[in-house]
N, C-alpha and C positions, 0 to 999 in steps of 0.2 A: 695678421690682425693683432692689435694691441688691446690688452685688457685694462679696464678701468672699473673702479668701484661704482656701484649703482648711483646715479645722480638723483639726489632727493633735494627738494627745496629746503633751505636752511634759514632759520630766523634766530634772532637773539644770540645766545651763547653758542649755538650750533653754527653760526655763520663765521666760523673760524676753521683754520686748517691745523689740526692737532699735530704738534711735534715738528712743525716746519717753520717756526718763527724766524730762525736765523737765516734760512734760505730766502724767505720772502722779503725780509728787511734788507738783505744784501741786494736782491734784484731791484727793489724800489729805490735804493740809494743810487744804483746805476741809472735807473730811469730818470731820476732827478739830476743826473749828471754831476754828482758831488765830486770834488777834486780827488783824483787818484783812482776813480772807478773806471772799469773797462766799458767799452761801447758794445762789445759782443760777449754774450754769455751762452755757454752750453749747459743745459740742465739734463743730467743723465740719471736714469733710474730704470731698474728692471720692471718686469710686468707687475702691475698692481701696486707700485710704490707711491702712486698719487701724483704723477707728473701733471696730468690734466687738471686735477683739483688745484694744484699750486698755480698753474697758469691761469685758471679761471679767477682765482682770488687776486692774483697780480693784475690781471686785466681790469677787474672791477675797481680795485684800489687806484690804479693809474688813471682810469677814466674819470673817477670821482675827483681826481686832482687836476683835471683839465687836459690830460694827455690824450692825443689821438692814437687810438689802439687799432692796429690792423692785425687780423688773425687769419691763420690758415692751418689746415691739418692734413697730413699725409694719409693715404689709404692704400692698402695693399692691392685692392682690386682696380684702382684707377689706372688708366693707360700711362705708360712711362713717358710722359711729356711734360714740358714746363708749365703749360697752361692749366693743368689739373689743380695746382696749388696757387698759381699766380692769380687766376680769376677770383679766388676767394678774397684776395686783397683789394680787388677793384670794386669796392663798395660804391654806392651812389655818391657819397661824399668825396671819394677819391677820384671818381670819373670826371668830376668837375675840373680837376687839375690837369687832366689829359689834354684838354684843348690848348693849354699853354705850351705843350711840347711840340717839337718838329714832327712833321707827318711821318717820317721814317720811324721815329721812336714810338709814336702812337701805334703804328702798324706792328712794331715788334712786340708791344704789350698786348695787342688784341688779335694778332694773327692766328690762323688755324694751326694745329699741330704740325710738326715737321721742321724743327729748328736745326739748320746746318751750322757749320763753324762760323761762316760769315755772319749769319743771323745772331749767333751767340754773342759776338762782340757788340752788336747793335742792341741786343737785349740788355747786356750789362750797362751800357750807356743810358738806355731808357729807364731802367730801374733806378739808377743813380740819380738821374735828372728828376724823376718823379718824387723820390724820397727827399731830395734836396729842396724841391719846391714846397713840399708839405712841412718839412722841419723848419723852414724859414718863418712859417706863421705860428707854429706851436710845437711843443715837444711831441715826438712820435715814438711809439713802441711797436715793433713788429714781432709778434709771437707766432711761432710755427711749432705746432705739436706733432709728434711722430715724424720729425724731420727726416729720420732715416728712411721713411717711405715716400719722401718727395723726390721729384726729379732732380738730378744733380745740377743741371743747368740753372734751375731756379735758385737753389741754395748758393751756387757760385755767384749768381747775380746779386743776391742779398749781401753776401760777405764782401763782394767787391765794393758795393755802395758804402758799407760800413767803413771799409779801409780808406775810401776816397773822400769821406765826409767826416773827418775827425773833429771838426769844430762845430758841427751841427748838433742840435738836441735830438739825436737819433740813437735808439737802443735796439739791437737785434737780439732776440732771445729764442734759441733753438732748443727744443726738448726732444730727446731721443733715448733709445735703449742703449745703444752702443756708439761710442765716439768713432770707431773705425769705419762706420757706415757714412760718415759725414766728410765733406771737403775740409781741407785744412783751414782753420780759422785765421783771421788776421793776427799779427803780433800784438801781444798785450791782452788777448782775450782771456776769459776766466771760465773755469769749469766747476760747476757745482754738482755734487753727486748726492742723490737721494738714497740714503741707506735705510735700514729698518727703523721703524719708530722705536723710541725708548719705551721702557716698561710703563711709565705713567701715561703718556699719550696713547699708547696701544690699548691700555685698559680703558681709558676714557672713550676711545672710539668703539670698543666692544660694548661698553655700557650704554652707548647711544642706540644700539640696535633694538629693533622691535622684539619684545620678549627676551631681553638680554639675559644671558646665563648667570648663574650664581655658584658659589661654593667650588667644589672640586672641578666641575665642568668648566667653570670660568677660567680657572688657573690652567687647566689642560689646553684649552683653546689658545690662551695667551702663549703658552710654551710652544705649541705646534705651529702657530702662525708665524713665529719668529719675527714679529714686528711688521709684517707685510699688511698694509691696509686692506687690500682685496681679500687676502686670506682670512683676516679677522671677520670681515663681513660674511663671507661664504661659509666659514666653518662654524658660525654661530647658528646654523640651521640644521636640522633634523636627524641624521642616521649614525649609528655607532661607527667610529673610526678606529684606526690601529691602536690608539692608546686607551680606548674604552669610552671616550667622550662621544657626544652625539654630533652628527654631521649632516649636512645637506647632500642628497645624492646629486653628484655632478654629471648627470646623464648627458646634458646638452653642452657641458662646459668644453671650452677649447682644449683643455688638457685631456679630456676624455676622447676627443676627436683624434688627437695625436697618439694616444695610447692604442686606440682601436686600429690604427694604421700599422702598428708594430707586429712583427712575427709572434707567434704564440709562445715560443720559448722565452722571448724577451719580456713579454707581458707577465709570464710566470715568474721570471727572475725579479722584475720590479715589485711584484706582489710580495715576494720573500724579503726583499730589501726594505719595503715599507713596513712589513710586519716586524722585522728585526729592530727597527727604530734607529734614531741617530746614534752614531758612535760605534755601531757594530762594524767589524772589519769585512772587507770583500771576501776574504778567505772563508770566514765563518758562514756567510750567506751562500757562497758557492758550495760549501760542504753540505749545507742543508739541501741545496738544489740537486746535489749529486753530480756536479759537473766541474771540470777544471778548465773549461774553454772560455777565456775572456771575451771571445767574439760575441758571446751572448748579449753583452752590453752595447755593442757597436751601434745597432739601430737606435737605441735610446739616446746615446750620445749625439748621434747625427740629428736627432729630432730636438736637441737642446732640452731634454728632460732631466738628464743626470750628467754629472761630471765625475770621472774616475781619477782620483789623485792618490798615488801610492797605494796604500791598503785601505783607502776609504772611498765609499761611494756616496756622493751627496746628491740629493734631489735639488735641482736648480730653483724650485719654487715649492713652498709648502703645499699648494694645491695639487701639484703633480704627485706628491707622496700620497695625499688623501685620495686622489682619483685612482692611483695605482692599486690601492687597497680596496676601495669601495666598489670598483667596477668588476670585481671578481665575485663569484658566488660564495655563499657562506661556507659551504663545504670545502672549497679550495682554501679559504682563509683559515679554517680550522686545521686543515692538513699542513699549511705553511707553519703555523705555530707549533704543531706537533713535531714537525721535522726540525724546526729551530730549537725546540726543547731538547731533542736528542743530542745535538752537537754543542749545546750551551756548556761553557766551562764555569761561568760564575753562577753561584746558587740563586742569586736574585733574578738573573735572566731566565734560568730554567723555570723558576717558580712563576714568573710573569707569563711565559709562554704556555705553561701547563694550565694556568688560570684561564687563559683565553680559549682553551679547548674544553673547559669544564662548564657544564650547564647547571647542574644541581649541586647540593652540598657534597663536599669531598674533604674528609678530615686530613688525608695525606697532603693534598695540595694546600689546604689552609695552613697546615703546620709549616710547610716549606715557605709560604709567604710570610708567616709570622716570624720564623727564625731568621730569615734573610732581609727583613724589612730595613734594618739600619746599616746594612753592609756598605752602602755607598755614602753613608753619613749625610744624606739629603733628607730634610724634613718633609718635603712635598712627596718624594718617592716613598718614604716610609709610611706616611699617612695613607697614601693610595693603597699600598700593599696590605697594611693592617686592616683597612676598611674592606678590601677584598677577602682577606682572611676571615673576618667576622662573617661576611656574607656566605662563605663556603663552609663555615663551621656547623656541623649538625647538632652538637650538644649545647644546650642553653648556657650553662655556666662558662664554658669556653668561649662561646659567642659573645657573652656579656663582657668577659675579661678583654677580649680582643677589641671590642667596641670601645672600651675604656682606654685601651692603649692607643687606638686610632684617634680618639678625642684628645688625649693628651698630646699626641703628635700634631694634630690639627691646630691646637692652641699655640704650639711652637711656630707653626707656619704663620698664624695671625690673621687668617681670612675669616671675618665674622660669619659670613654665610655658611662656610664649611663647618665651623664650630657649632653653629646653631642646628644644622642638619644632624650632625652626629650626637649633639646633646639631646635633641628630641628623641632620637632612636634609643639612646642609652637609658634615659629615665623611664621609657616604656618597657625596656627589656629587663631592667634589674632594679631591685630596691636594696641591694647590698650596701652597707654604709660606706665601704671603700669606694664603690662606684658612684654613689650619691655625692661623696666629697670630691671625687675626680671631676664629675660633671660640674659641680659648683665652682671649682677652681678654674676650669677652662672657660666657663661662661663669664665669671667675674673678671678674668683677665681681658677678654675682648670688650666687655662693657666699659671697663676703665679706659682702654685705649680708644674707644669711640667717643667717650666723654662722660658717661653715666656713672659717676663715682658713688653716689648714694645708693643706687640700685646694686652696683657691684659689691659694695661693702655689706649691704643687707643680705645678698646671696651667701656670702661667706659667714656672716653671723648666724644665719639659719643652719648652715652646714655644721657649724661648731658644736651643735648638739650631739653630733656623732663622734666628736674628737676622742672621747674616752674609750671608744670601742674600735678605733682604727689604729693603724701603725703610727708610732710616735713620729717618725721622720715625715710621714705624709701630713700629719697634723701640724708639725712645726713649719713645713713648707707652706701650708695654707695660711698659717699665722703670719709668716713672712710676707706672703702676697697681700694679706690684709694691711700689714704695715706699709707696704709700697703704695697701696691705694690710699691709705690715710695720709701718707706723705704728699701724694698728688693732690688730694682734696684740700688738705690744710684745715679741715673742719674739726673743731674741738671735740665734738661728740665722737668722731671716729678715733681720735687720739686717746680719748678717755676709755674707749672700749677695748683697746689693745691689751691691756693688762689681763682682762678677763679671758680673752682668747688665748693668750700665752699660758695662763694657768691651766686652761682646759687641755691645751696641747701637751703640756708637761705631764698631765695625768693619763695620757694615752698609754696603752699597755705595751707598746713596742713589740708586737708579736713577730715582726720580721716577715709577715705575709707580703704578697705582692702589693705594690702601691705605685702610683704614677711617678712619685719622686725618684724611683729607681728604674723607670721604663725608658730605655734608650740612652745612648751615650751623651746626649746633650744636657740632660736634666738630673743626673745622679747627684743627689745631695745627702746620700745616706752614709756619711762618715761622721765620727764624733766631732772632728774639727768643724765641719760645716754645720752640724746641728748646734754647736755652741755659737757659731756666727749668726745663725738664724735667730737664736734667742737674743743675741746682742743687737741685731738689727731692730727687732720689735721693741726692745728696751730703749734704744736710741731714738726711735720715732715717738715712743710714748712719753719719754722724758728727755727732750733735747738738751737740757742743761747737763745731763750726765753722759753725753755722747763720748767725750774723751776718756771716760772711765769705764765704759760698758764692755770693753773687749780686752781687759787685762789678760784673760785667758788666751787671747789670740796673739799675744806677744809683747805688749807694752808694759813694762814694769810699773806697778802701782806706787812703789815707794820712791820713785824718782823725785828729787827735790825740785821745788818750783819757787823761784824767788823774784819774779818780775815785780818791780816796785809799783807798777800800775794795777796789777791784778791781785797780789797778795803780799803781805809784808815778808821781806827776807827771802824771796825766791827769785830764780832766774830761769826763764824758759830755755835760754841758750845752754844752761848747765845740765840739762837732762842727758844722762849718759846714753851713748849709742855705740853699737858695735861697728867694726870696720865696714864701711860702705853701706851701713844701715841708717836710714833717715830717722830723726827723732820721732817718737810716737808711732813707730811702724809696727803693725801686728805681725804675728808669726807667718812667714811665707816659706816654711821649711818644706822638704819633699813630702811631708805628710799631708800637705794641702792638696785636696782633690783637684783633678785636672778638668773635670766637666765644666763647660761654659756656665751652666746655671750656678754651680758652686762658686766660680770666680765672680759672677755677678753679685752674689750675696756678700762675699768678702770685700768686693769693691764698694758696695753700698755701706758696709760698716765703716770702712776706712774713710769714705766720703763724708759721712756725718761727723767724723773726728777731724776732718780737714787734713788728711794724710795723703797728699797728692801723689807721691811716688808709688805707694802701695796701690792706691786707687787706679792710677794709669797702668801700672804693670798688669793688674788683673783685668781691667776693663778693655784694654787694647787686645789682649789675647782672646778674651771672650768675644769681643766685637768681630774680630777677624774670623773666628771659627763659626760664629752664628751667621755672618754674612755669607761665607762659603757654603754653609749648610742650608741656606734659604730659610732660616728660622727667625723671621722678623717679629713673630709674636713674642719670642723671648728677647730679641734684640731691642724691641721697643722699650723694655724696662731698663735697659742699660745705656742706650745711646744718648738719651737726653742728659742724664747726670755726667756721662763721659764728656759731652760737649761743654757742659757747665764748667767742668774741671779744666778742660783745654783752654777755655776762654779765661778762666781765672789765672792760669799760669802763663798766658800769652802765646799759646800755640795756635795762632789764628789761621794760618794756611791749612793745618791739619784739621782744625775744627770745621773750616769751610768745606773741605772735601768730605768729611764724615756727614755733615748736614745735607749736602746735595745728594749724596748716595742714599741716605736714610729717607730724605723727603720723597725721592722717586718711589721708594718702597711703600711709604705710607700712603702716597697718592694712589698707587696701583692697588693696594689692599683696601682703600677707602676707610682710613682711620683718621677722622677729622681732628681729634684732639692732638694726636701726634703731629699731624701736619701743622696745626696752630703753634705748638711748642717749637717746632723746627723753623717755622717762619720767623718767630720772635728771635730765636737764636741767630738766624741768618742776618736779621736786621742788626743785631748786636755786633756781629762780626763786621758788617759794613761800616758801622759807626766807628768801631775801634780801629779798623784798618784805614779809615779816611777815604772810603770809596763811595760815600753817599754824595749824589749830585742834586738830589731833589727830595721833596718830602716823601717819606717812606710809604710804600703801597703794600697792603696785605690783601690776601684773597678773601673777599667778602663772604662767599659761600662757605668757606671753611670756618670762619669765626662766628657766623650765624649758627653753626651746628654745635658750638661749644658753649656750655653754661659756665661762665667764669666764676660764679658764686660757689660751685662745687668743684672747681678746678683752680684752686688758688695758686698752685705752683705755676700753672700756665699764665695766670693773671700777673703774677710777680715777674715772670720772664718778659711778658709784654710791656709792663710798666717800665722795667729797667731798660729794655730795648728802645722804647720811645724816648725815655729820658736821655739816654746816651746819643740817640739820633738827633734830638733837638739840640743838644750841646754841640755835636759835630757840625750842625748847620748854623751855629751862632745864636740859637734861641735859648738863652740861659733861663729866662722865666719859664718857658715851656718845659725845660729840663727839670726845674724845681717842681713844677706842678705834677709831673709824672712820677718822679722819685718820691715825692711826699706821700703819694697814695700807697706806697709800700708799707705804711704804718697808719693806723687809725688815728682819730683825733686825739685820743688819750695816749698814743704812743705804742699801742699793742701792734705786733707785727702782723701783716696780712698773711704771711707764710712763716712758720716757725724757723725754718732753716734759711730760705733764700732771702728773706727781707733783711736779716741781720748781716748777710754778706754784702749788702749794698749800703751799709751805714756810712762808709767813708765817702762814697759818691754822693750820697745825700748831703753830707756835711760840706763837701766842696761846693755843691750847688747852693746851699744855704749861705755860705760865706760870700759867694760871688753876687748873691742877690740881697745881701743885708739881712738875712733871716737866721743868723747864727743862734740867737737866743731860743728860737722855736725848736731847734734840734737838740739842744742840751739835755732836756728831760728824756727825749727819745734815746739819746746816747747812753744815759745813765741806766735806763731800763734794759737796753740791749746788754750792757756790761753786766748788770745784775743777773740776767737770764743765762749768761754763759757760765755761771757757777764760779767756783774758786779757782779753777784751772782752765782758763780758755785755751783753745788750740793755738799753735804758733801763728796760724793765719789770722785768727780772730784777734790775737794780741796785736798783730801788725795793723789791722784795720781799725781797732779801737784807738790805738795811739795816733794814727793818721787823722781819724775823725776828731779826736780831742785837740790835736794841734790846730785844726781848722776852725773849730767853733768854741773851744775852751778859752780860758783866760789867756790873754796875749803874753803875759809874763811866763806862762808855762809851755808855750808853743814850741820853743827850741828844744826843751827837754823831751817833749813827746816825739818830735821828729827824730831826735837822736836815739831814743829808745826803740823807735820803730826800725831804724836802720842798723843799729848795732848788733842785732840778733842775726847771726849768720845763718841760722836755720831758716829764716824767712827768705833765703835765696831760692827756695823751692817755689816761690811765688814771684818770679822776676818782673812780671808786668805790674802787679799791684805794688811791689817795692819800687819800681820805676816811677809810678804815680806819686809815691811819697817823696822820692828824690826831687821830682819836678816841682811839686808844691813847696818843698823846702827851699829849692833854688830860687823860686820867685820871691819868697820871703827874704832870703839872703841878699838878693840883688836890690830889692827895694830898701834894704837897710844899708846899702852901699858896701856890702861885703862881696864885691864883684868877683874876686879870685875864687873864693869859696863857692859862689854860685856857679861859676864857669866849670869848676871841677865836677860838681854835681850834674850839671846839664850835659857835659861831655859823656858821662857815664849813662845818663838817661838816653841820649841819642844813640849811643852804641847798642844799648839794650833794645830800644825801639826798632832800630834797623834790623837787628838780628831776629827779632820776633815778627817782623812785618807789621808792627803797630804804626800804621801811617799817620793816624791822628796825633799820637803822642810824639812821633818823630818830627812832624811839621811844627807842633807847638814848641818843641825843644829847639829847633833851628831858629825860630823867631826870637826866643829868649836868648839864645847864644849870640845872635846878631846884636840884640839890644845890649848885651854885655861886652860887645866889642871883639868877639872871637871871630877868627877867619873861617870861611866855609870849609868843610871837610872834602877831601878828594872823592870823586865818584867811584863806587865799588864796581867790581867786574860783574858782567851779566850773569843771570841765574843759570843759563844754559851751560855755562862753563863748569858748573858744579856736578853735572850729570856724567854718567859713564858714556862711552862711545855708543853702546847699544841703546841706551836710553835716549840719547840724542837722535839716533836713527828713527826710533819709534815715534818720538815727538815730532820730527819733521814729517814723517808719513801721516801721522794723525792730523797735523795742522793742514796738510794738503787735502784733507777730506776723505782719506781712505778709512775703511772700517777695520775693526780688529781682525776680522778674518782675512781681509786683503793684506793687511800689514803682516800677519802671520805667514801667509803664503810667500811673501817676498823675503822674509827673514828666516823661514823654516822654523817658526814657532807656533804654538797652539794659540787660538784666540784668547783662551783664559790666561795664558802667560802674558800676552800683550796687555790684556786688561789689568792684570796685576801690576805690571810695570807702570802703566799710566796712573793707577790708583796710588802708587807710592811716589810717583814723580810730581803729581799735582801739588801736594803740600810744599815740596821743595821750591816749586816755581811760584807759589802763592796764588794759585788759581784753582778753579773748581769745575770747569767745563771746557769742551773742545772749542767753543766759540772764543773763550778767553785765551786758549792755547794758540789759536790761529793769530789772534791779535798780537800776542807776546812774540811769536816767532817772526811776524812781519816787522815788529818794532826792532827786534834784534838784528 
């Protein structure tokens, strides 16, 4: 028997198959008989992966396109003969075609069971003739679900017809669990494997369920279901499972039937394995069982419930694990956890099992949970343990402290439902100022990431009344969060209030008591260096014009001379002294700098406001990698958008695309619409700059409807820039001007204090190309004035570029040369490349062809190295116009990978999952995923679909 998710009528947005777009589109291209597509496809997927749902969707789409769809489904209880499935194909519409066949072939198709070898050949000929006649009139799609349960003679007849009718509009689609149970397909056939759903579609499917879970329960179900659609549906119902979430009792479930048929000692062993959780070794489970006989697992392996690989026992299906746990009495489950706690080596494992045996408050177990919560460095696990510790703590002060720690950890996870659950409990439990401020900070963070900047800032402003009586680091951390919210909102009233918040934070008494800013390894910001960085961040957001001077204490000398003739008399940005290997304007990154990701995020934010890309990237990349590994998207959400902004500014487009796609899946899974909107805008920017846009950009309407752009001006600025660049990439210069012009108000004020100014050169280019240079001149002068007397290296570059485009023609050459002469601007290769490109156009139009060609050659080399397809294409056009010969083709990107990386890429392109690749190469799934995460930027791609296309092209 094959398992399928419950079939429910779907309408509107629900009439889609979540997470299977690539497979469905591939099948439909085959049905349309596009060149190079196979005629026979095998769709493979385990129990509950949604094979039937995919087939139903394909049938409906194909029928709507005028394709004749013939369907059959295998069934284990059917007699093993050909007519069980064949008769399902003989619909009344098909039977009309039978009359045109010879009598012998009609008999072969309609005869009673009992096909011998002679009849088998006649059957093959009859099926071929029938499908040939049908395909002569219209395209035909034959879909067979559970093909591994169909009679082999029937499948052989279908595959023979496909092999003998290569020129007909005929497609055969067989869906099964295992390829080994099917006859050999014709040459050129293709296999599609349905693996687990990704995080975002899995979350979307779970959220569609009736009474969908929220908070911790939702995240636990997503983790336990492992992306299996059926498991997501079943596990969203009723009774406590092995991880503490609630589950539906699978009394009548097929896995329960299989379990009940096993010997008692095997059922007991599976209970212990399920209670132990994924990742526990077989040896540990068997030690808890008190046996050393591996034969205990043999019946479960024979029933296809588990697989034993080296020292690991894996359940083949998430529902098998849940059933193995839930079908045992509560007393047996408690004893299993007690036995597992006795043999546990890791403190966190022992604490978890003891907690599962504890009914009422227990100070000892609560202390074990609290002390070991962060040992794995995983924010989700830490939050779960701390919440359990709070529940088991008998004393109110300790319970309140652990609730505050759990809330702090939950805000690192970033799930709004979980944060709100714990926030409500904490404000009822305690009125301690530290706890009140911790609750305010966690709530404000998720409110901001959802979209509500005004409400988020108001929450922090109210909490600021307690700043004088809480720990100074805690107060500064909240002031830094307020600065981040003000930077996101771009609202003048928020910026104006920051100075007051910072003054209150500085008056905090610095008692050194517990505070969330020192809770856990991810958020420690309690060092003098980081406290100075927090003050510098608040100051930089409150007074953007002083950003390059706010962190002299972090490393950049204040007395460095500055003599750029465009920004101040007698100075040169290039003359700023730097140490060996140290970029200009770099803040101190000495070993005294704390290693916690939160501290790195703060330091990166300070560097970003000063346009110090090297320091920014060094801190941001390290923080992003650690936060991603720790599943701390609540913190990562504050760093990933500025990280991508910087990657885009310096031209690291493939890396930016990889980061965007990874973060977008997290934001979708956690239901954070504002972050989704920002990431979509950044993804559109990448497409425009890489030259991969083929049509007008599409954004997700539901996401953007949930975001108020008036109080999210950073998001609005990213959207306007993205649309402006997209319009330019599609040749719509007027449309580009309209979008970019909205980055500034009618009187020239920036929509966003930081982001608008960084688009001044792009606005100037659009203005020059549309004949509106005069309109931008006052905007340019205002931007230049707001940068203060010492603009950053980047802003100096952009200001010169903009002045060259819209300023007096007699001064253009000087501005271009001043923009290019500063070697420190090499940290911004893409923006510098844009300057060279526009300068080359000017040179060529003034018949200075050789000079223009030199500039364009450099531009092309830079663009190809960065993967800036739009700039590279424009440079090639200008080079041809200047009479230059085309450059030789560069070697393929796969050649730059290591041998192991190429192996992983080939396996991933063929459709194997990370686990399947790891089993073949003796690597862990996480190692495989890490390799792919690092390889994608090198190849200039961001998804497995693109990887498959790239490998096929190579």
